[in-house]
C-alpha positions in Angstrom: -184.4 -102.1 -40.5 -186.4 -103.6 -37.6 -188.3 -101.1 -35.5 -186.5 -102.2 -32.3 -183.2 -100.9 -33.9 -184.6 -97.4 -34.5 -183.5 -94.8 -31.9 -186.3 -93.2 -29.9 -186.5 -89.4 -29.8 -184.6 -89.3 -26.5 -181.9 -91.7 -27.7 -181.5 -89.7 -30.9 -181.1 -86.5 -29.0 -178.6 -88.1 -26.5 -176.6 -89.6 -29.4 -176.4 -86.3 -31.3 -175.3 -84.4 -28.1 -172.6 -87.0 -27.4 -171.0 -86.9 -30.9 -171.3 -83.1 -31.0 -168.8 -83.0 -28.2 -166.2 -84.6 -30.5 -166.0 -81.3 -32.4 -165.1 -81.1 -36.1 -162.1 -82.6 -37.8 -161.2 -81.7 -41.3 -160.2 -84.6 -43.5 -161.8 -87.4 -45.5 -160.5 -90.6 -43.9 -163.3 -91.0 -41.4 -166.2 -90.2 -43.8 -164.6 -92.5 -46.4 -164.5 -95.4 -43.9 -168.1 -94.5 -42.8 -169.5 -94.5 -46.3 -167.7 -97.8 -47.0 -169.7 -99.3 -44.0 -172.8 -98.0 -45.8 -171.9 -99.7 -49.1 -170.7 -96.4 -50.7 -174.2 -95.4 -51.6 -173.0 -91.9 -52.5 -171.3 -93.3 -55.6 -174.8 -94.2 -56.9 -176.0 -90.6 -56.8 -175.8 -87.8 -59.5 -174.5 -84.9 -57.4 -174.3 -81.2 -58.0 -171.6 -80.1 -55.5 -171.8 -76.5 -54.3 -169.0 -74.6 -52.4 -168.4 -70.9 -51.7 -168.6 -68.4 -48.9 -171.8 -66.5 -49.6 -174.7 -67.5 -51.9 -174.5 -71.3 -51.6 -178.0 -71.6 -50.0 -179.5 -69.3 -52.6 -178.0 -71.1 -55.6 -179.0 -74.4 -54.1 -182.6 -73.1 -53.7 -182.7 -71.9 -57.3 -181.3 -75.2 -58.6 -183.8 -77.2 -56.6 -186.7 -75.0 -57.9 -185.6 -75.3 -61.5 -185.0 -79.1 -61.4 -188.4 -79.7 -59.7 -190.0 -77.6 -62.5 -188.2 -79.9 -65.0 -189.8 -82.9 -63.3 -186.7 -84.5 -61.6 -186.8 -86.2 -58.3 -184.4 -83.9 -56.3 -182.6 -84.3 -53.0 -181.0 -81.2 -51.3 -178.6 -81.2 -48.4 -177.7 -77.8 -46.9 -176.2 -76.5 -43.7 -176.6 -74.9 -41.2 -180.3 -75.2 -40.4 -182.0 -71.7 -40.3 -185.4 -72.6 -38.8 -185.4 -76.4 -38.1 -183.0 -79.3 -38.5 -185.3 -81.2 -40.9 -184.9 -78.5 -43.6 -181.3 -79.6 -44.2 -182.6 -82.9 -45.8 -185.1 -82.3 -48.5 -186.6 -84.5 -51.2 -188.8 -82.8 -53.8 -189.1 -79.7 -51.7 -190.3 -81.6 -48.6 -188.3 -81.7 -45.4 -187.4 -85.2 -44.0 -190.0 -86.6 -41.6 -189.1 -87.3 -38.0 -189.5 -91.0 -38.6 -187.2 -91.1 -41.7 -184.6 -89.0 -39.8 -184.6 -91.4 -36.9 -184.3 -94.4 -39.3 -181.3 -93.0 -41.3 -179.4 -91.7 -38.2 -180.0 -95.2 -36.6 -178.5 -96.9 -39.6 -175.5 -94.5 -39.6 -175.0 -95.0 -35.9 -174.8 -98.8 -36.4 -172.1 -98.2 -39.1 -170.2 -95.9 -36.7 -170.4 -98.5 -33.9 -168.9 -101.1 -36.3 -166.1 -98.6 -37.1 -165.4 -98.0 -33.4 -165.4 -101.8 -32.7 -162.6 -102.1 -35.3 -160.6 -99.5 -33.4 -161.4 -96.5 -35.6 -162.5 -93.2 -34.1 -166.1 -92.1 -33.9 -167.1 -89.9 -36.9 -168.0 -86.3 -36.1 -171.5 -84.9 -36.1 -171.2 -83.4 -39.6 -169.8 -86.7 -41.0 -172.8 -88.6 -39.4 -175.3 -86.0 -40.9 -173.6 -86.0 -44.3 -173.6 -89.9 -44.4 -177.3 -89.8 -43.4 -178.1 -87.4 -46.2 -176.5 -89.7 -48.8 -178.3 -92.8 -47.4 -181.7 -90.9 -47.4 -181.3 -89.7 -51.0 -180.3 -93.1 -52.1 -183.3 -94.7 -50.3 -185.6 -92.1 -51.9 -184.2 -92.8 -55.4 -183.3 -89.2 -56.1 -182.3 -88.6 -59.7 -180.2 -85.5 -58.8 -178.8 -84.4 -55.5 -177.8 -80.8 -54.7 -175.0 -81.0 -52.1 -173.8 -78.0 -50.2 -170.4 -78.1 -48.5 -170.3 -77.4 -44.8 -167.1 -75.4 -44.4 -164.4 -75.2 -47.1 -164.3 -77.8 -49.8 -161.2 -80.0 -50.2 -161.4 -81.5 -46.7 -165.1 -81.1 -46.1 -167.0 -84.4 -45.5 -169.2 -83.8 -48.6 -166.1 -84.1 -50.7 -166.1 -87.9 -50.3 -168.1 -87.9 -53.6 -165.8 -88.9 -56.5 -167.8 -88.0 -59.6 -170.1 -85.0 -59.4 -172.2 -84.1 -62.5 -171.3 -80.4 -61.9 -169.1 -78.5 -59.5 -170.4 -75.0 -58.5 -168.4 -72.2 -56.8 -170.4 -69.3 -55.5 -169.0 -66.0 -54.2 -165.7 -66.5 -52.3 -164.9 -64.1 -49.5 -163.1 -64.0 -46.1 -164.8 -66.3 -43.6 -163.7 -69.1 -41.3 -160.2 -67.8 -41.7 -158.8 -69.7 -38.7 -159.6 -72.9 -40.6 -159.3 -72.1 -44.3 -156.5 -69.6 -44.6 -155.7 -65.9 -44.3 -156.1 -64.7 -47.9 -158.8 -64.9 -50.5 -156.6 -67.1 -52.7 -155.9 -69.5 -49.8 -159.6 -69.7 -49.0 -160.4 -70.2 -52.7 -157.8 -73.0 -53.0 -159.7 -74.9 -50.3 -163.1 -74.3 -51.9 -161.7 -75.3 -55.3 -160.9 -78.7 -53.8 -164.4 -79.8 -54.9 -163.4 -79.6 -58.6 -163.0 -83.1 -60.0 -162.1 -84.6 -63.4 -165.1 -85.1 -65.6 -167.4 -82.4 -64.0 -167.5 -78.9 -65.5 -167.5 -75.9 -63.2 -170.0 -73.1 -62.9 -168.6 -70.1 -60.9 -169.5 -66.6 -59.9 -166.8 -64.4 -61.4 -164.3 -63.7 -58.6 -161.4 -61.2 -58.4 -158.5 -61.7 -60.8 -156.1 -63.7 -58.5 -158.9 -66.1 -57.4 -159.9 -66.5 -61.1 -156.4 -67.5 -62.0 -156.3 -70.0 -59.2 -159.7 -71.6 -60.3 -158.5 -71.6 -63.9 -155.3 -73.4 -62.9 -157.2 -76.1 -61.0 -159.6 -76.6 -63.9 -156.7 -76.9 -66.3 -155.1 -79.5 -64.0 -158.4 -81.5 -63.8 -159.1 -81.0 -67.6 -162.5 -79.5 -67.1 -164.1 -76.3 -68.5 -165.2 -73.5 -66.2 -168.2 -71.2 -67.0 -168.2 -67.8 -65.2 -171.2 -65.6 -64.7 -171.2 -62.5 -66.9 -173.0 -59.2 -66.3 -173.0 -58.6 -70.1 -175.8 -61.2 -70.4 -178.0 -58.8 -68.3 -179.8 -55.5 -68.9 -182.2 -53.3 -67.0 -181.6 -54.6 -63.4 -184.2 -53.1 -61.1 -186.5 -53.7 -58.1 -190.2 -53.7 -58.9 -193.2 -54.7 -56.7 -190.9 -56.6 -54.3 -189.3 -58.5 -57.1 -185.7 -58.3 -58.5 -186.2 -57.9 -62.2 -183.8 -58.1 -65.1 -183.6 -59.1 -68.8 -181.4 -62.0 -69.7 -180.1 -62.3 -73.3 -181.3 -65.9 -73.7 -184.2 -66.2 -71.3 -185.8 -62.8 -71.6 -187.5 -61.0 -68.7 -186.9 -62.6 -65.3 -188.6 -61.6 -62.1 -187.1 -63.2 -59.0 -189.0 -63.5 -55.7 -185.6 -63.7 -54.1 -184.8 -60.1 -53.4 -181.3 -58.8 -52.8 -179.2 -57.3 -55.6 -176.6 -60.1 -55.0 -179.3 -62.7 -56.2 -178.5 -61.6 -59.7 -175.1 -63.3 -59.6 -176.6 -66.3 -57.9 -179.2 -66.6 -60.6 -176.6 -66.4 -63.3 -174.6 -69.1 -61.5 -177.7 -71.4 -61.5 -178.2 -70.7 -65.2 -174.6 -71.8 -66.0 -175.0 -74.9 -63.8 -178.2 -75.9 -65.7 -176.2 -75.4 -69.0 -173.7 -77.9 -67.7 -176.5 -80.4 -66.8 -178.0 -80.1 -70.2 -174.6 -80.9 -71.7 -174.4 -83.9 -69.4 -177.6 -85.4 -70.9 -180.2 -84.0 -68.5 -183.1 -82.1 -70.0 -184.2 -78.7 -68.7 -185.9 -76.3 -71.1 -185.5 -72.5 -71.1 -189.0 -72.2 -69.9 -188.5 -74.6 -67.0 -185.3 -72.7 -66.1 -187.0 -69.3 -66.1 -190.1 -70.6 -64.2 -187.9 -72.3 -61.7 -185.8 -69.3 -61.0 -188.9 -67.1 -60.6 -190.5 -69.5 -58.1 -187.4 -70.1 -56.0 -187.5 -69.0 -52.4 -184.8 -69.1 -49.7 -185.9 -68.1 -46.3 -183.3 -66.1 -44.4 -181.9 -64.3 -47.5 -183.6 -60.9 -47.7 -186.9 -62.6 -46.8 -190.0 -60.5 -46.1 -191.7 -61.8 -42.9 -194.2 -59.0 -42.4 -195.6 -56.3 -44.7 -197.1 -54.0 -42.1 -194.6 -52.7 -41.0 -192.1 -54.2 -43.4 -189.9 -56.7 -41.6 -187.0 -58.3 -43.5 -184.5 -60.9 -42.3 -181.1 -61.5 -43.9 -178.3 -63.9 -43.0 -175.5 -61.4 -43.8 -172.7 -62.3 -41.4 -169.4 -61.1 -43.0 -168.1 -58.1 -44.8 -168.9 -59.3 -48.3 -172.5 -60.2 -47.4 -172.9 -56.9 -45.7 -171.6 -55.0 -48.8 -174.2 -56.9 -50.9 -177.0 -56.2 -48.3 -176.1 -52.5 -48.3 -176.3 -52.4 -52.1 -179.8 -53.9 -51.9 -181.0 -51.3 -49.4 -179.5 -48.5 -51.6 -181.2 -49.9 -54.7 -184.7 -50.4 -53.5 -185.3 -49.2 -49.9 -184.1 -45.6 -49.7 -187.6 -44.3 -48.8 -187.6 -46.1 -45.5 -186.2 -45.2 -42.1 -184.5 -48.5 -41.3 -184.5 -50.0 -37.8 -181.9 -52.7 -37.3 -181.9 -55.8 -35.1 -178.3 -57.3 -35.1 -177.0 -60.5 -33.5 -173.7 -62.1 -34.5 -171.3 -64.9 -33.7 -168.1 -63.9 -32.0 -165.8 -65.4 -34.7 -167.2 -63.2 -37.6 -165.9 -59.9 -38.9 -168.6 -57.9 -37.2 -166.5 -54.7 -36.9 -166.2 -54.3 -40.7 -169.9 -55.2 -41.1 -171.0 -52.6 -38.6 -168.9 -49.9 -40.2 -170.5 -50.6 -43.6 -174.1 -51.1 -42.5 -174.8 -48.7 -39.6 -174.7 -45.4 -41.6 -178.0 -46.5 -43.2 -179.8 -47.1 -39.9 -182.2 -44.9 -38.1 -182.0 -46.9 -34.9 -180.2 -50.1 -33.8 -181.1 -52.9 -31.4 -178.5 -55.6 -30.6 -179.3 -59.1 -29.3 -177.4 -62.3 -28.2 -178.2 -65.3 -30.4 -178.8 -68.6 -28.6 -175.6 -70.2 -29.8 -172.5 -71.3 -28.0 -170.4 -69.1 -30.4 -172.6 -66.0 -30.0 -171.1 -62.6 -29.3 -172.7 -61.0 -26.2 -175.2 -58.4 -27.5 -174.1 -55.9 -24.8 -170.5 -56.1 -26.2 -171.9 -55.8 -29.8 -173.8 -52.7 -28.7 -170.5 -51.1 -27.4 -168.9 -51.8 -30.8 -171.9 -50.5 -32.7 -172.0 -47.3 -30.6 -168.7 -46.3 -32.4 -170.6 -46.0 -35.6 -174.1 -45.0 -34.5 -175.6 -42.7 -31.8 -178.8 -44.7 -31.2 -177.9 -48.2 -30.1 -179.8 -50.3 -27.5 -178.9 -53.8 -26.3 -182.1 -55.9 -25.6 -181.5 -59.1 -23.7 -184.7 -60.8 -25.0 -185.0 -61.4 -28.8 -188.8 -61.3 -28.6 -188.7 -57.9 -26.8 -186.2 -56.6 -29.4 -188.6 -57.6 -32.3 -191.5 -55.9 -30.6 -189.5 -52.7 -29.9 -188.2 -52.6 -33.5 -191.7 -53.1 -34.9 -193.0 -50.2 -32.8 -190.2 -47.9 -33.8 -190.8 -48.8 -37.4 -194.5 -48.0 -37.1 -193.7 -44.7 -35.4 -191.3 -43.6 -38.1 -193.2 -45.2 -41.1 -190.1 -47.3 -41.5 -189.0 -50.9 -41.9 -187.2 -53.5 -39.7 -184.1 -55.3 -40.9 -182.9 -58.2 -38.8 -179.5 -59.5 -39.9 -176.2 -61.0 -38.7 -175.9 -64.7 -37.8 -178.3 -67.0 -39.6 -178.7 -68.9 -36.4 -181.0 -66.4 -34.6 -183.3 -65.6 -37.6 -185.5 -68.5 -36.6 -185.9 -66.9 -33.2 -186.9 -63.6 -34.9 -189.5 -65.5 -36.9 -191.0 -67.2 -33.8 -191.1 -63.9 -31.9 -193.0 -62.3 -34.8 -195.5 -65.2 -34.8 -196.1 -64.7 -31.1 -196.5 -60.9 -31.5 -199.0 -61.4 -34.3 -200.9 -64.1 -32.3 -201.0 -61.8 -29.2 -202.2 -58.7 -31.2 -205.0 -60.6 -33.0 
């Protein structure tokens, strides 16, 4: 592509803002036509397709770490971005460069312009980004691509891929209900839309009705499904800021990724690697174990500061809150816990507050910088039903400083959770505080 065709930084920003206004449309017609304009490069990729409500990012991070350990050239596409847009497109653990991002988006824009010239509608932002990821991974000659769905499964733009090497279903719970359905089974039916003939399924064991639904889809597509099983695990514990357990085939595993829920995610990654080995890829037990132990996923019970302890977690619905609470009860009962909470308005925050607030010593609420954010003052009113010490702080940086001071005073810890979208702001605020205090 000639340099004069590459969008400048300003043009790129304007283009993204313009197509963002088109909103999101579920369905595969537009992305199918767009990929056709780009020579259907996605069909040349070996894809591990991952859907679910919670745990997708963690499972993707574990798989990336294991496959890199095994020496493969790995692409990974995830959403949403937690800290910066470039982290969504990774090759061999490195975020896409600004130059490469501008190049692939420019190529996709040209394909979109050709579609519009033919009388078709402009693809949505997520379709453009998904097409860009396929193009980038193809250009980078990735041997395996880990592809996380955006929302749902069946009608998600990522589902344009026809022949994944494995389909992965992480924990399924109630989220995006306006779009995906009102019951767990309805939501699971949409997620299970990624299951294709020829690709075995690895799944975190769900409740009975959901399991029946997944089994039915797998029978119809004539593929086996491998569920995670707690019987493979003994002696689960938290030790020296690691989640430790013994696995019947792999022996002692010590995960950097804290959170009791990471056990199921690790078992899901193990089942996925089993499928890949059956498909002719080669990952040894040692590479699997080392990869799991080195995996990190910022924003999932990540420790940002040791003194006082500050942890961020993207728990934003009832299921994730339940898992977060279990983690606190398992390894953090000796701390007075100071919360910082910011949520999006369309999430089940009421149930989350009810579950999490009994463990708090003090609560600060904030408003994430996001068009879908719930006003922190409103959140404080709701939180006050379940806790007597709740303060709304308009500035996220000020909230971080106040929470850190309260934690130091009480020999406690800070836990910042809720929407993933504001955790980057918490991280930046912490950097500023540390730089100021030096």
